[in-house]
N, C-alpha and C positions, 0 to 999 in steps of 0.2 A: 587460350592462346598461349603457345609455347614461347618462352623467352629466347631471344636470339643471342648468339655470342658477340654480335656487333652492337656496340653501345649506341651508335647513331640510329640503327634500326629500332632499337628499343625506345629511344627517346622520341622518335618519329611516331611510333604507335601510341605512346602515352600522351603526347601532345595532340594527336588526332582525337583520342577519346576525351580529352579535357580541353577541347577548343572553347574559346571565349571564357575561360576561367582565369581571370586576372589575379586571383589570390594564390595561384600555384607558383612556387619559386623553383627555378632550375639553376643549380650552382655547379658549373663545370670545374673540375679539379685535375691538375696534372701533377703526378708524383714520380719519384725515381730520381736518381742522381742527375740525369740529363732531362728530367721531366718528360720521359718517353711513354709513361703509362697514363691513359685517360680514365677518369672517373667522373661521376656526376651525383650530386645530392638533389633530391626532389622532396619538397615538403609544402604544406599549406600554411601560409602566413596567418597567424592568429590561433592556430590549433596546436602549435608545438612550443616547447620551451627552448627559445633561441639560445639562451646561455648554455644550456646542456649540450646542444649540438655544436656550438662554437668551441666550447672548452674541452669537450670530451670526444668529439668526432673530427671536426675540421682541423683543430690544432695538432692532434697526433698525426693526421694524414699529411698536413702541409709542412710541419716542422720536425717532429720527432722521427718520422719515417725517413727524412732526408739525412738525419744525423747518423743513421745506421750504415755500416759499411759491410754488409754481407756479400756473399758471392752473387754477382748479377744473374748468373744462370739460375740459381735457386729462387731468386725473387721472381724471375720470369715464369718459372714452372709452378710456383706455389704462391702467387700473389694473392689469390682469393683467400686461401687459408691464413696467410700472413696478416692480411687486413682484418679478417674475421676474429682471429684468436690472439693477435699480437699488438695491433695498433689502436683498437677501439676500446675506450674506457667507458662503455655503455653497459648498463646493468642487464639489458635484454637484447640479444641479437639473434635474428631468426633468418633462415634461408627460405626464399620464396622461389617457386618453380614455374609459376604462370603469371601472365600479365593481369588476369582478373584478380588473383590473390594479392598482387602488388597494389592494384587500384583500391581494393577494399581496405587494406591497411593504411594506404595514404589518406583516404577520406575519413578515417577515424582519428587522425592526428599523429600517425607514425611517419618517420622519415625513411626514404628509400635511398640506397646506395648502389649505383650501377658501376660495374667494373668492365672495361673493354676486354674482350677475349674470353668471357665466361658467360654461360647461359643460365646464370642464377642472379638473383637480386637479394641484397641484404636489407632486412627490415631493422631499423634502429628505433628502439622504444623511446619516444620523445613527446608523449602527450603532455600538453601544458596549457590547455584552453582555460579561459577565465571561468570561475565557478563561484557560486554563492557559498559562504562559509556556513559551518554548522551553527544553527541557532535554535532557539526554543520553539517547539511546535505551536502553531497559531490556533489550531482548532482543539486539539486534545491537550489542554493545559491541566496541570495538576498542582495542588498546593504543596504536596510533599512527594518528591520523586525526582528523577533525573530531568535535566533541562535540555538535553540534546535531541535534535530531531533530524529526519532525513533531509537531504538536499537533492539537487537534480543529477548528481553523478552516481551511477550505480555502484561503482567500485568503492566509493566512500561509504555508501549505505551498507554494502555487504561487510565492510570492515567494522562498522559500528555494531553489527549483529555478532560477528565473530569475536569481537572484544568481550562480549558478555558470555559467550559459550566457548570456552577454550577446550574444545573436545575434538580430537582427530576424526571422530565419527560424524561431525558436522560437515555435510557435503554442500558445496556450492558449484553448480554446473551451469555453464553459459551456453545459451543458444541465441541465434539471430532471427528476428522476425521482421518481415517487410522486404519486399523485393527491391525497393529503391532506398528506403531508410536504413535497412539492416540494423535495426535497434537491438542493442544488447539486453538480454533478459536473463536474470539469474534465478535459478530454482534452488532453494535452500531447505534442507531437512536433516534430521539426525538419523543416520542409517540404521542403527539398532533399536530405534524407537518407532519411527514412522512405519505405517503399514505399506508393504511393497506394492499392493494393488493400488493404493491411493497415489503413490509416487508415479507408477506407470500411467495411471489415468491422467495425471497432470501433464506429463510429457506428451501423451497421446493427443490431448486437446490442444496443447500449444503447437505441436508440430503440424496439426491440421490447419492452422491459421494460414490463409492465403490472401495476403493484402499487399498492396504496393508500398504503402507508407504507414508505419505505426507511430502515432504522435505521443501517446502516453498510456498509462495503465488503464484509463477508462475504456479505451477501445478493446484492450485485451480482456478486461472484466466482462464486457458484453459478448465477446466472441467465444469465451470458454464457459459461459453460463449454459446450463442444461435446459432451462425453460425460459425462452425469451419473452413469453407472454405474461410472465409473472412480474408484478410491480416490486416485489421484494428482492433485495440484493442477495445473490447467492455466493458472494465472496465478501470477506471483511477487509476493508481498506483502512490503513492506519499510517500515520506519519511518525510514529514512535518506535525506535529500535528495541526498547525494552518490551513492548507489546509483542513484536515479532519474535524476540528471543523466548519469551514466555510461551507463546503459542507453539513454537518449534519444539520446545522441551515437553510439550503435552502430546506430541505425535502428529501435529499438523504440518502443512507444507506452506512455505512462503515464496512469493513471486515478486521479485524486485525488477523494475523496468527503468532503463536509462531515460534521462530527461524528465523524470517524474519524482516528486518528493513524497510519494505515497507507495506503500507496499501492499500487496494483496496476500491474504491468508485464506487457505481453503483446508477443509470444508468450513462453511459458516452455518450457524444455527441461530435460532431466536435468542437463546440464552447468551451466546457469545456476542451477539450484536447489541445486547442490552447491558453488557458489562463495560466497565470503564477502568482505565489504568489506576484511577484513584482508589478503586475498591481494594487493591492489594497493598496499598501504602497506609491504610487506616486499620483500626482495630476491627475485629470480625463482626462485632455487634453493630457498630456504626455502619459498616459496609452493608450488612444485611438490612438495616433500616432504610438506607439510601436506595437499595435495590427494590424494596417493596414500594417506596415512594415513586420510583421510576416506572414500575409496572402500573401503578395507579395513574401516573401521568400519561402513559400510553393509552389507557382506557379513556381518559378524559379527552385527549387529543383526537381520538377516533370517533367517539360517540356523542360528546356533549352537544354540538349544534343540532344533530339529528334528534336527540332527545327533546331539545327545546321545540323543534318543529312539531314533533309528534304530540307533545303535551299540550301545546297551545292550539293546535289545529284539530286534533282528533280526541284526545283524552284529558281534557281539563278536569274531569271529575276525579282523576287520580291524585290531583294536587290538594293540599289542605285548603280549606275554604278561604282563609285570609290571604294565602299566597295566590290562589286563583283569582280573587278579586283584585289584588294588587297588580298581577300580570295583565288582567283585562283592562284595568284603568291606565296602565302604562302604554298599552297598545291601542288605546281608544283613538288617538290622533294619527296613528300610522296607517297610510293608505294602501299598503302592500300586504299580501299574505305573508305568513311567517317564513315560508321557504324563500320568497324573493328577498325579504329583509335579511335573512341569514346569508343568502348567496351574495348579495351586494357587499355586506360587511366582510365576508371571507375573501372575496375577490380584492377588496380594498387593502386588506392586510397582506395578501400575497403580492400586490403591486408595491406596497411599502417595503416588504421583505426583499424583493428583487432590486428595487431602487437602492436600498441600503447596501446590498451585496455588491453592486456595480460601482459604487462610489468609494472614495478613500475612507479610512477608518473613522476619523473624527466626524467627517461630513455624513457618512453613512449612519453612524449612531444618532446624530442630530436629526436626520431625516426620519429615522424610525420613531424616535420619541416624540418630536414635535408634530410629525405628521399624524401619528396615532392619536395624540391628545386633541389636536386642533380638529381633525376630521371627525373624530368621535363626538366631541362636544358640539360641533356645528351640525352634525347629522341629527343629534337628539333635539337641539333647539329648533331645527327646521321641521321636526316631526316626521322625518323619513324613517328612523329606526327608534326603537324603545331603549331606555337606559339599560334594561336587563340584557338586551341583545349585545350591547357594547361590552358589558361585563363578561358575558359568556364567550365572546370572541377573544377578549383579552386573556381569559383563563386558558382557553384552548391554545392560543399562540404560545403562552408561557409554558404550557405542558409539552408542546411539541419541541421546544428548545431543551427540555430536560432529557430527551432521547439522545444518547451519546453518539450513535452512528447516523451520519447525515443521510445515507441511502435509505435506511429504515425509516427515518423521520419523513423523508420525501414520499415514501410509499404510504405512510399514514395520512399525509396531506391529500394524496390522490384518492384514497379510499374514503376519506371523510366526505368528499363531495358525492361519491356514489351512495353512501348511507343517507346523506341529506335528501337525495332524490327518492330513495325507497321510502324514507319517512314521510315525504310529501305526498306519496301516493297511497301508502298503506298504514301509516302511523307506526305504532310499536311493532305490529306484525311485520311491516317492511324492514324494520331494524333487525328483528330476530331472524328474518329470512336472509338478510344480507350477512349477518354474522355467521349463520350456519354455512352459507356458501363460502365465506372467507375461511372458516375453520376447515371445511372440506378441502379447499385448495391448499392450505398449509399442511394438512395431513399427507396429501399426495406429493407435495413438493419435496425435493431432496437436493442436496448440494454435494456433488461428487460421490454419489451413492450413499450419503448419510442423510437420514430423515431430518427435515428442517426443524421439527419440533422435538428433537432429541434434547434431553433424555426422557421426555414424557410419553413418547410413542411406544417405548419398549421398556417399561419399568422393571420387568423381570430380569432383564440383562443389565440395564443402565441405572439400577436403583442407587448405586453408590455415587453416581454423578449428581444426585440431588444435593449433595453436600456443597456444591459450588454452582448452584443454579439460581433459584429465587432468593435464597439466602446463602451466605458464605460462612462455613464453620471455621474454627481455628485451623491453622496450617498443620498442626501436629495431628489433627484428625484425618486430614486428606492425604493418606499415605500412598494411595494408588492414583495413577493417572486416569483421566477420563476414559470411559469405555466406548464412547460413541465413535471414536476414530479407529477402533480395533488395533490398538498399539501392540507392538511386539514385546516391549519391556514395560510391564504394568507398574512396577515398583518405583515410587518417587522418593519415599522416605523409608529406609530399612526398619525392620521390626525393632521396637524398643526392647523387647525381651532378648533379642539377639545381642543388642548392645550391652544390656545388663550382664549377660553371660560372659561377654568378652571382658567387661570391667571386672567381674568376679574372678575370672581366670588371671587377669593381670595382677589383681590384689593378692591372690594366692601365690603367684610366682614371686612377688615382692616379699611376702611373709616368709616363704621358704628360703629366699636368699638371705634375709635377716637372721633366720635361725641358723643357717650354715655359718654365717660370720661369727655369731655368738659361740 
C-alpha cells in the first residue's frame, strides 16, 4: 500500500489496520513559526524508549525547530529533508515508502514520524522493551569458564558472539520467519572459513519455512531437520555464546532466534553433541577421561535396563552362580515379570523427572530426591520390585544426566524403552538386533549433508578429527580445523617451524644491527 502525501489519509489507513489496539499511541505535532505544518508520531507503548523519543525527537521538533529563523519558503520546500537531517538527534533514521513496511517497523518497537505533504514516513529507531539481563546459563554450567549466557533478545545474543570474534569476516545476516510473528533470525558464520555450500543450504532451508507464527528456536530446529522420523537431534542447541563462537571458528554455522535464549549450531554430529564447554577449560587428559566416562554413561543409559530383563528372563546362566542365586532370591516375592518390573520403575522415574522440571528449583529438587527414595523403598518393601531393579534404575537415571545435550539424552530415553521391549521378546538377541538397527540408522543419518557419525564414517578423510572426538589432545597438536565441515581455511594454528624461522630471521636482523653499531 503506497503512502499518501495527505497525513490524515495515512493516519486513517494505519488506524484501520490497528483497530482495537489500545497500546498504540498517536501523538500529533504542529511545527513552524505559526504552527502551520502538521506531523504525527506513532509508537507502541511498552516497546519503545520513551525518554529517547521525548528528548531526541519531540523536543527538537517542538522547541529547537521553532527557534530557527530560516527562509519560510525553504522550510516549506524541504521540510522532510530538514527534519530528517537537521532536527532529529536519533542514531538511526530510515525512510519508508509503503504502509506495510511502516507497520512492520512499528510492531517491532520503532517509532513512525508522519509529515503532511510528503509520501514518505520516517522510521526512528526507538526499541526499548523490557528484557532479561545477561545471566549465568542455567543448564550448561561450568566450573571454569565465562558466566554470561544468552537472553531472549537476538541482537544482544549476536553482540555476545561478535565480542568474542572481532573479525570483519564474521557475517551476521538477518531474515524474518513467520507470516504473523515476523521473528528475527540471525545466521552467523565466518566467510573465509565456513563452507559456502553449507551456508547456502542453511539459508535455503530457512527460506523454505512457511509458518504463520514462529515462537522459538525449537520450531525452527524441527522445520530445518532433514529426517523428521529420527529421534536424534540434527542441530546442536546451546545457551552459551562461547560455544557458538568456538563452533563458528571451526567452520560451522550458528542460527540465533529472537525471543529464545538458545542458539542453534549446524551441522551436528554425535561427537559434538557429547562434548561440553567444560572440556576446553580443563587440561587435556582430564577432558579425555571425562569424555570416556561420558561415552560409558551413554552405553549404560541406553542398555542397562534391557540387559537386566534379558539376563533375568532368558540368560541367567550367563551370570555367576552366586549372583544368579542372589538375583533369583531378590525376585522371589516379585509378582511381575522382569519387563513389567523395569517398565513400572522407568515410568515412575520419568514421572518424577517431569514433575521436578515443572516445579520451581528447590521444590523440584526435593520432589526428585524424596520421591525417588520414598517410592523406591516403599516398592521394595511391598514386594513389587526387587532391590536390584531400584539400583539399576537409579544408575540408569544418573547416567542419562551425564549426557551434556538434552536432546540427545531424550533420544536415549526413548530408545531405552524400545530396547527393553526387544529384550523382553528375544533376550540378548533382541538387544543386539536393536543395536544393529540403531547403528544402521545412525550411519544413514546426516545433518546438513554431514554424516552424523563423523569422523568415524570416513576415517581416510577425517582421521585428524579423532584428535578431538573420543579424547581431546593438547591444543598445540590440533593445528587444523575439523575436516567434517569441509572448511575453506583449514589452518587453526600456524606451523611452529614457520614461527621458528621468523624468530631466527628477527634474531639475525638484531645481531646484524648490533654489529653495525659496533
